[in-house]
C-alpha angles and dihedrals in degrees: 000000000000132000112215098170121099126223088254114118091225095061121065121233118228140150122245127182115236097239089057091055092052094037089241095305124132096188138042126217087246114069109213125172115232092250094058113123118227133192131184118256126220088256090053092050092050093050095043096102091057097048127104115262099262092045090048089054091051090053090051092048095047100059082114123029114286130173123246088242090056092047088053091053094046093050094042092231131130114271093247090058091051091049092052095047093046093045092051092046090048090051089049091051096247094114133037114216126210109196118203115260095247092059093051095056097034098247125136118260118266112269091228092054090052090050092051091050090050093050090048092051091048089052090059 
């Protein structure tokens, strides 16, 4: 289960199962690697008040570029859920995605990059 409520008194706390958030889907139409950086677009900012709670949080988090893995951690949701939400929002024009160079040309990620990511995750 995921907790999308903040500790703020003005926002309710409740538990929502991951499959409810993604409407039972495990994949989005947009394939984004977990290290993809995303940033809110002007359209996403304008629509933020009308978005569902988890999408509204993504818009707030992505005022500066953030990876899908980081979004997953901030929302306390599984990585697959974050990928579906971000992919859908990118497809709707609410988020701009910046895929890593290796994923654009089909190469494998640099070993040093993977080591830095691993060390960063271990530091958490």
